[in-house]
C-alpha positions as CSV (number, residue, x, y, z in Angstrom):
1,M,-2.1,20.1,-15.2
2,N,0.3,19.0,-12.5
3,L,-0.3,18.2,-8.8
4,L,0.7,21.6,-7.5
5,R,-1.8,23.4,-9.7
6,L,-4.5,21.0,-8.6
7,I,-3.8,21.7,-5.0
8,H,-3.9,25.5,-5.6
9,L,-7.2,25.6,-7.4
10,D,-9.7,27.8,-5.6
11,K,-12.1,26.0,-3.2
12,E,-15.2,26.2,-5.3
13,E,-13.4,24.8,-8.4
14,K,-12.0,21.9,-6.2
15,V,-15.5,21.0,-4.9
16,K,-17.0,21.2,-8.4
17,R,-14.3,18.8,-9.9
18,G,-14.0,16.5,-6.9
19,L,-10.4,17.6,-6.1
20,S,-10.7,18.8,-2.6
21,H,-8.9,15.9,-1.0
22,T,-7.1,13.4,-3.3
23,P,-4.4,15.6,-4.8
24,S,-3.3,17.0,-1.4
25,E,-3.5,13.6,0.2
26,I,-1.1,12.2,-2.4
27,A,1.2,15.2,-2.1
28,Q,1.4,15.3,1.7
29,Q,2.8,11.8,2.0
30,P,6.6,12.2,2.5
31,H,6.2,14.7,5.4
32,T,3.5,12.7,7.1
33,W,5.8,9.6,7.2
34,A,8.0,11.6,9.5
35,T,5.0,12.4,11.7
36,T,4.0,8.7,11.8
37,F,7.5,7.8,12.9
38,M,7.6,10.4,15.6
39,N,4.2,9.4,17.0
40,F,5.4,5.8,17.0
41,Q,8.5,6.7,18.9
42,Q,6.4,8.3,21.6
43,R,4.3,5.2,22.1
44,R,7.3,2.8,21.7
45,P,7.5,1.7,25.3
46,E,3.9,0.6,25.6
47,I,4.0,-1.0,22.2
48,E,7.1,-3.0,23.2
49,A,5.4,-4.0,26.4
50,F,2.3,-5.3,24.6
51,L,4.3,-7.2,22.0
52,H,6.5,-8.7,24.7
53,S,3.5,-9.9,26.6
54,K,2.3,-11.7,23.5
55,G,5.6,-13.5,22.8
56,I,7.1,-11.1,20.3
57,G,10.6,-10.0,21.3
58,P,14.3,-10.5,20.5
59,D,14.7,-13.1,23.3
60,S,11.3,-14.9,23.0
61,N,11.3,-18.6,22.2
62,Q,7.5,-18.9,22.0
63,R,6.6,-16.5,19.3
64,P,3.0,-16.5,18.1
65,I,1.8,-16.9,14.5
66,V,1.3,-13.4,13.1
67,F,-1.5,-12.5,10.7
68,L,-1.6,-9.2,8.9
69,I,-5.3,-8.5,8.2
70,G,-7.2,-6.1,6.1
71,A,-9.6,-5.7,3.1
72,G,-8.6,-4.3,-0.3
73,T,-5.9,-1.7,0.0
74,S,-5.5,-2.6,3.7
75,D,-4.8,-6.1,2.7
76,Y,-2.1,-4.9,0.4
77,I,-0.5,-3.1,3.3
78,G,0.0,-6.5,4.9
79,Q,1.3,-8.0,1.7
80,S,3.9,-5.3,1.5
81,L,5.1,-6.0,5.1
82,V,4.9,-9.7,5.4
83,A,8.5,-10.6,4.4
84,L,10.0,-7.7,6.4
85,L,8.1,-8.7,9.6
86,R,9.0,-12.4,9.1
87,Q,12.7,-11.6,8.9
88,K,12.8,-9.0,11.6
89,W,10.6,-10.9,14.1
90,Q,11.8,-14.3,13.1
91,C,8.4,-15.9,13.3
92,E,5.6,-17.2,11.0
93,V,3.9,-14.2,9.3
94,S,1.1,-14.3,6.8
95,A,-1.1,-11.7,5.1
96,V,-4.7,-12.9,5.4
97,P,-7.6,-10.8,4.0
98,S,-10.4,-10.1,6.4
99,T,-12.7,-11.0,3.6
100,D,-11.3,-14.5,3.5
101,L,-11.5,-14.8,7.3
102,L,-15.1,-13.8,7.3
103,T,-16.1,-16.7,5.1
104,N,-13.5,-19.3,6.1
105,F,-12.5,-18.4,9.6
106,E,-12.0,-21.9,11.0
107,D,-9.7,-22.9,8.0
108,Y,-7.1,-20.5,9.3
109,I,-6.9,-21.0,13.0
110,L,-5.2,-23.8,15.0
111,R,-6.7,-24.1,18.5
112,D,-3.4,-25.1,20.1
113,R,-1.3,-22.1,18.8
114,N,-1.2,-18.5,19.9
115,Y,-1.8,-15.8,17.4
116,L,-1.2,-12.0,17.1
117,W,-3.4,-10.4,14.5
118,I,-2.3,-7.0,13.2
119,S,-5.3,-5.5,11.6
120,F,-5.0,-2.5,9.2
121,S,-8.1,-0.3,8.6
122,R,-8.2,3.4,7.5
123,S,-11.7,3.8,8.9
124,G,-11.8,1.1,11.5
125,D,-15.4,0.5,10.4
126,S,-14.9,-2.1,7.6
127,P,-17.7,-4.6,8.2
128,E,-15.5,-7.6,7.5
129,G,-12.7,-6.3,9.8
130,V,-15.1,-5.4,12.6
131,T,-16.9,-8.8,12.4
132,V,-13.8,-11.0,12.4
133,L,-12.2,-9.0,15.3
134,D,-15.4,-9.4,17.4
135,K,-15.7,-13.1,16.5
136,A,-12.0,-13.7,17.4
137,L,-12.3,-11.9,20.8
138,K,-15.5,-13.8,21.6
139,E,-14.5,-17.3,20.6
140,Y,-10.7,-17.5,20.5
141,S,-8.7,-16.7,23.7
142,N,-5.5,-17.7,21.9
143,I,-5.7,-14.7,19.5
144,S,-4.4,-11.2,20.5
145,H,-4.8,-8.1,18.4
146,L,-3.0,-5.0,17.4
147,V,-5.3,-2.6,15.5
148,V,-3.6,0.1,13.2
149,S,-6.2,2.7,12.1
150,C,-6.5,6.3,11.0
151,N,-9.9,7.0,12.5
152,A,-10.2,7.7,16.2
153,S,-13.9,7.1,16.2
154,G,-13.8,3.8,14.3
155,K,-15.4,0.7,15.9
156,M,-12.2,-1.3,15.8
157,I,-10.5,1.3,18.0
158,M,-13.4,2.6,20.1
159,D,-15.2,-0.6,20.9
160,H,-12.2,-2.4,22.4
161,R,-10.4,0.3,24.4
162,N,-10.7,-1.6,27.6
163,E,-10.0,-5.1,26.2
164,P,-6.5,-6.3,27.4
165,R,-6.1,-8.5,24.3
166,V,-6.4,-5.5,22.0
167,F,-3.9,-2.7,21.5
168,G,-5.0,0.3,19.4
169,L,-2.4,2.1,17.4
170,L,-4.0,5.3,16.0
171,L,-2.3,7.3,13.3
172,D,-2.5,11.1,12.9
173,D,-6.0,12.4,11.7
174,A,-4.2,14.1,8.7
175,V,-3.7,10.6,7.0
176,N,-7.3,9.6,7.5
177,D,-7.9,10.2,3.8
178,R,-11.2,11.9,3.0
179,G,-11.1,10.9,-0.6
180,L,-12.5,7.6,-1.7
181,A,-9.1,6.0,-2.6
182,M,-6.6,5.3,0.2
183,T,-3.4,7.1,-0.6
184,S,-1.6,8.6,2.4
185,S,-3.5,6.2,4.7
186,F,-1.9,3.3,2.8
187,S,1.7,4.6,2.8
188,N,1.5,5.7,6.5
189,M,0.1,2.4,7.7
190,V,3.0,0.7,5.8
191,V,5.5,3.1,7.5
192,C,3.8,2.2,10.9
193,G,4.2,-1.5,10.0
194,Q,7.9,-0.9,9.2
195,C,8.3,0.7,12.6
196,L,6.7,-2.3,14.2
197,A,9.1,-4.6,12.3
198,N,12.0,-2.6,13.6
199,I,10.7,-1.8,17.1
200,W,13.7,-3.4,18.9
201,T,16.2,-1.5,16.7
202,L,14.2,1.6,15.8
203,E,17.4,3.7,15.8
204,E,18.6,1.6,12.8
205,Y,15.3,2.2,10.9
206,E,15.4,6.0,11.4
207,P,18.0,6.7,8.7
208,I,15.9,4.5,6.2
209,L,12.8,6.6,7.1
210,Q,14.7,9.8,6.6
211,S,15.8,8.5,3.1
212,L,12.2,7.6,2.3
213,V,11.1,11.2,3.2
214,A,13.9,12.9,1.2
215,T,13.5,10.6,-1.8
216,G,9.7,10.8,-1.7
217,E,9.8,14.6,-2.0
218,K,12.0,14.4,-5.1
219,F,10.2,11.5,-6.6
220,L,6.8,13.2,-6.3
221,E,8.0,15.9,-8.7
222,V,9.3,13.4,-11.3
223,A,6.4,11.0,-11.0
224,D,3.9,13.9,-11.2
225,V,5.2,15.2,-14.6
226,C,5.4,11.7,-16.0
227,A,2.0,10.5,-14.8
228,A,0.2,13.6,-16.0
229,S,1.8,13.2,-19.5
230,L,1.1,9.5,-19.8
231,A,-2.6,9.9,-18.7
232,E,-3.1,11.9,-21.9
233,G,-1.9,8.9,-24.0
234,P,-4.0,6.4,-25.9
235,Y,-4.1,3.8,-23.2
236,T,-7.1,1.6,-22.3
237,R,-5.3,-0.6,-19.8
238,V,-2.4,-0.6,-17.5
239,C,-0.3,-3.6,-16.3
240,F,1.9,-3.3,-13.2
241,V,4.6,-5.9,-12.2
242,G,7.0,-6.2,-9.3
243,S,8.8,-8.8,-7.2
244,G,8.7,-9.2,-3.4
245,A,7.3,-6.1,-1.6
246,M,7.2,-4.5,-5.1
247,K,4.5,-7.0,-6.1
248,A,2.3,-5.6,-3.4
249,V,3.0,-2.1,-4.8
250,A,1.9,-3.4,-8.2
251,T,-1.3,-4.8,-6.8
252,E,-2.1,-1.6,-5.0
253,S,-1.3,0.6,-8.0
254,A,-3.6,-1.5,-10.2
255,L,-6.4,-1.0,-7.7
256,K,-5.8,2.8,-7.5
257,V,-6.1,3.1,-11.4
258,S,-9.3,0.9,-11.3
259,E,-10.9,2.8,-8.4
260,L,-10.1,6.3,-9.6
261,T,-11.2,5.7,-13.2
262,A,-14.3,3.8,-12.2
263,G,-13.0,0.9,-14.3
264,R,-12.6,2.9,-17.5
265,I,-9.0,1.9,-17.5
266,Q,-8.6,-1.8,-17.2
267,S,-5.8,-2.6,-14.8
268,M,-3.9,-5.7,-13.7
269,S,-0.9,-6.7,-11.7
270,E,1.4,-9.7,-11.5
271,S,4.8,-10.7,-10.2
272,T,7.7,-10.1,-12.6
273,L,8.2,-13.7,-13.4
274,G,4.5,-14.7,-13.0
275,L,3.4,-12.5,-16.0
276,R,4.6,-15.0,-18.6
277,H,2.4,-17.8,-17.1
278,G,-0.8,-16.7,-18.8
279,P,-1.5,-13.0,-17.8
280,L,0.9,-11.9,-20.6
281,A,-2.0,-12.7,-23.0
282,A,-4.0,-9.7,-21.6
283,L,-1.5,-7.1,-22.9
284,N,-2.2,-5.3,-26.1
285,A,-1.2,-2.3,-28.2
286,E,-3.2,0.1,-25.9
287,T,-1.4,-1.1,-22.7
288,L,0.8,1.0,-20.5
289,F,3.3,-1.4,-18.8
290,V,4.8,-0.4,-15.5
291,C,7.6,-2.4,-13.9
292,Y,8.7,-1.6,-10.3
293,V,12.4,-2.4,-10.6
294,S,14.3,-4.1,-7.7
295,G,17.4,-2.5,-6.2
296,D,19.0,-6.0,-6.2
297,R,21.1,-6.6,-9.3
298,R,20.1,-10.3,-9.6
299,R,16.4,-9.4,-9.6
300,Q,17.0,-6.6,-12.1
301,H,18.3,-9.1,-14.6
302,Y,14.9,-10.8,-14.6
303,E,13.1,-7.5,-14.9
304,A,15.3,-6.4,-17.8
305,D,14.7,-9.8,-19.5
306,L,10.9,-9.2,-19.2
307,L,11.0,-5.7,-20.5
308,R,13.2,-6.8,-23.4
309,E,10.8,-9.7,-24.2
310,I,7.8,-7.4,-24.2
311,E,9.5,-5.0,-26.6
312,K,10.5,-7.9,-28.9
313,K,7.0,-9.3,-29.0
314,G,5.5,-5.8,-29.4
315,V,2.7,-6.4,-27.0
316,V,2.4,-3.0,-25.3
317,Q,2.3,0.6,-26.2
318,T,4.8,2.0,-23.6
319,R,7.1,0.6,-21.0
320,V,7.9,2.5,-17.8
321,A,10.4,1.4,-15.2
322,V,10.3,2.8,-11.7
323,A,13.6,2.4,-9.9
324,I,15.5,3.6,-6.8
325,K,18.6,4.2,-9.0
326,A,19.1,4.4,-12.8
327,T,21.0,1.6,-14.4
328,S,22.1,1.3,-18.0
329,E,20.6,-2.2,-18.3
330,I,17.1,-1.0,-17.4
331,R,17.4,2.3,-19.1
332,K,17.8,0.8,-22.6
333,E,14.8,-1.5,-22.0
334,C,12.1,1.1,-21.5
335,E,10.7,4.3,-22.9
336,Y,10.5,6.0,-19.4
337,L,12.8,5.4,-16.4
338,L,11.7,7.1,-13.2
339,T,13.9,7.7,-10.3
340,S,14.1,10.5,-7.7
341,G,17.5,11.5,-9.0
342,L,19.0,11.1,-5.5
343,Q,21.6,8.5,-4.7
344,A,19.5,6.9,-2.1
345,S,20.0,3.3,-0.9
346,I,16.6,2.0,0.2
347,P,16.2,-1.8,0.4
348,D,13.2,-3.2,-1.6
349,A,11.4,-4.2,1.6
350,Y,11.1,-0.5,2.6
351,R,10.1,1.0,-0.8
352,P,6.3,0.4,-1.0
353,P,5.4,3.9,0.5
354,L,7.7,5.5,-2.0
355,D,7.0,3.6,-5.2
356,V,3.2,3.5,-4.8
357,I,3.1,7.2,-5.4
358,F,3.4,6.6,-9.2
359,G,0.4,4.3,-9.2
360,Q,-1.6,6.8,-7.2
361,L,-0.7,9.7,-9.6
362,L,-1.6,7.6,-12.6
363,G,-5.0,6.9,-11.1
364,L,-5.5,10.6,-10.3
365,F,-4.6,11.9,-13.8
366,F,-6.5,9.1,-15.6
367,S,-9.5,10.0,-13.5
368,I,-9.2,13.7,-14.5
369,R,-8.9,12.6,-18.2
370,F,-12.3,10.9,-18.0
371,N,-13.8,14.0,-16.3
372,L,-14.5,12.0,-13.2
373,K,-14.3,13.4,-9.6
374,P,-11.2,11.7,-8.0
375,D,-12.6,12.3,-4.5
376,A,-15.7,10.3,-5.4
377,P,-14.9,8.7,-8.8
378,S,-17.8,6.2,-9.0
379,P,-20.7,8.2,-10.6
380,S,-23.3,5.5,-9.8
381,G,-22.0,4.9,-6.3
382,V,-20.9,1.3,-7.1
383,I,-17.9,1.7,-4.7
384,T,-17.8,3.9,-1.6
385,R,-15.2,5.2,0.8
386,V,-16.2,2.5,3.4
387,V,-17.7,-0.7,2.1
388,Q,-21.4,-0.8,2.8
389,N,-24.3,-3.3,2.7
390,V,-22.3,-6.4,3.7
391,S,-24.8,-8.9,5.2
392,I,-23.1,-10.8,8.0
393,H,-24.2,-14.5,8.2
């Protein structure tokens, strides 16, 4: 069964099988990216003014330290953006999980430096995110905040509407995923982050965004067919690898498979070159291996080398390469090579919203294979849409 058929099931069947939200939230992504860009454009002047007041700007010589903050998938948003923001803003940028800040806050903050925290949160109600934001506002006057969220009623947006050190950037309600797993909320917050990175040259980013939308629509069709087929295979684990921003995609993809299958498929992720340094031992004959292939030819050589080595050692069942364009070197080193078929030119730093679709679809179809309900795939309630029961000490 493909994505389109899942979306067009009758309402009663969707509710019964837990398919009311997740398939459509995956499918809607490309056209929602355009909406996120348009909404950002409308607020661009006030965003620019806020950033300029905090030392972020093309002519600033006193730029703050920038932290990209989130938990779980929201942390991986930051990881996918950190290099792009560092290069575009020309300042120190780090992705710091709110879960680490909650336990080790003082380890990260220098009292004599100014900071801008960009917090990503689908719900705006994550207990870790809410707590560290409140603590920073109460105890650290040198930290300013930009909150990116999908939920208009979330505490991180609502509780600080009149706080001059906090700027709330709310995405369209359509991308406030109702399913447990973050899908369109992930990719749209990444697109919003890409807009932030390019805020001073947004006109130059627009063609990239248009390519992402067009390529995403085509890639959905290809990835849908492949993921549905692979999910029927004899796999018990999946390994994702990638370099740079693609490593963040690998991490998020592994989480999607783990969440949506309630752990029935063991998943892992690593950097392309990091896999050999121990994690390679976890691969076996029941492993589906997915490599997010760089568009940079030099990096591709490393990826081809790894795919070739894995085949030579016979340590996985199937190799899949996800690429922006097909190349003969990569094609001969894998069983499946997925591209959109378009001759798009999208730099690696901008590919996370696009490439992650394959990981999301694998998670969805594996979930269906195990007769789980993708909208709420944890039968015992071990994981929930918004993390609960975190005691704050």
